[in-house]
C-alpha positions as CSV (number, residue, x, y, z in Angstrom):
1,X,0.0,0.0,0.0
2,X,1.4,3.4,-1.0
3,X,0.4,6.7,0.5
4,X,-0.9,9.3,-1.9
5,X,1.7,10.7,-4.2
6,X,1.4,14.3,-5.3
7,X,3.4,15.9,-8.1
8,X,6.0,17.4,-5.8
9,X,9.5,17.6,-7.3
10,X,11.7,15.8,-4.8
11,X,14.6,18.2,-5.2
12,X,12.6,21.3,-4.5
13,X,9.3,20.2,-2.9
14,X,7.5,22.5,-5.5
15,X,4.5,21.5,-7.6
16,X,5.1,22.0,-11.4
17,X,2.5,24.0,-13.3
18,X,-0.5,22.3,-14.7
19,X,-2.2,18.9,-14.1
20,X,-0.3,17.1,-16.9
21,X,3.1,18.0,-15.3
22,X,1.8,17.2,-11.8
23,X,0.5,13.8,-13.1
24,X,3.8,12.8,-14.6
25,X,5.7,13.9,-11.5
26,X,3.3,12.1,-9.3
27,X,3.6,8.9,-11.3
28,X,7.5,9.3,-11.3
29,X,7.2,9.6,-7.5
30,X,5.0,6.5,-7.3
31,X,7.6,4.7,-9.5
32,X,10.3,5.6,-7.0
33,X,8.3,4.3,-4.1
34,X,7.6,1.1,-6.0
35,X,11.3,0.6,-6.9
36,X,12.3,1.1,-3.3
37,X,10.0,-1.8,-2.4
38,X,11.6,-4.0,-5.2
39,X,8.5,-3.6,-7.4
40,X,7.4,-1.6,-10.5
41,X,4.2,-0.5,-12.2
42,X,3.5,-4.1,-13.4
43,X,3.0,-5.1,-9.8
44,X,0.2,-2.6,-9.1
45,X,-3.2,-4.2,-8.8
46,X,-5.3,-1.1,-7.9
47,X,-5.0,2.8,-8.0
48,X,-7.1,5.5,-6.8
49,X,-6.7,8.9,-8.6
50,X,-7.7,12.1,-7.1
51,X,-8.4,15.2,-9.4
52,X,-9.5,18.7,-8.4
53,X,-11.3,18.9,-11.8
54,X,-12.8,15.8,-13.3
55,X,-12.6,17.5,-16.7
56,X,-8.9,16.8,-16.6
57,X,-9.5,13.1,-16.7
58,X,-8.8,12.6,-20.5
59,X,-5.5,14.4,-20.3
60,X,-4.4,12.5,-17.2
61,X,-5.7,9.2,-18.6
62,X,-3.3,9.4,-21.6
63,X,-0.4,10.1,-19.3
64,X,-1.5,7.3,-17.0
65,X,-1.5,4.9,-19.9
66,X,2.2,5.7,-20.6
67,X,3.1,4.3,-17.1
68,X,0.7,1.4,-16.9
69,X,1.3,-0.5,-20.2
70,X,-0.2,-3.8,-20.9
71,X,-2.9,-4.9,-18.4
72,X,-3.8,-1.8,-16.5
73,X,-4.7,-2.1,-12.8
74,X,-8.2,-1.6,-11.5
75,X,-8.7,2.2,-10.9
76,X,-11.0,4.6,-9.2
77,X,-10.9,8.3,-10.2
78,X,-12.7,10.8,-8.1
79,X,-13.0,14.6,-8.1
80,X,-12.2,16.2,-4.8
81,X,-12.7,19.8,-3.5
82,X,-9.0,20.2,-2.7
83,X,-5.7,18.4,-2.4
84,X,-2.7,19.3,-0.1
85,X,-0.5,22.1,-1.2
86,X,-3.0,23.1,-3.8
87,X,-2.2,20.1,-6.0
88,X,-4.3,19.2,-9.0
89,X,-3.5,15.4,-9.1
90,X,-2.8,12.7,-6.5
91,X,-2.5,8.9,-6.8
92,X,-2.2,6.1,-4.4
93,X,-1.7,2.4,-5.2
94,X,-1.8,-1.1,-4.0
95,X,0.9,-3.4,-5.4
96,X,1.5,-7.1,-5.0
97,X,4.8,-8.9,-5.6
């Protein structure tokens, strides 16, 4: 089980501009968490994606597909009123080795 990953740049703690950049960075951050546990995106069985604007789903979905190739994990995607630090995107995951 991972905690929610925002699109924070590890070196600076800043959020990049825009939902697409934040989604890429959050997915990179998730990849680092998985790697630290000896896993990768292929081991993910379930994700939950949080968006502050559900209208961003299509843009985020195309980026998501770049990271989850082949059999995609089960996913829930919900719109939320706000995310920490004013983020536009957050993802959490369950992975099984």
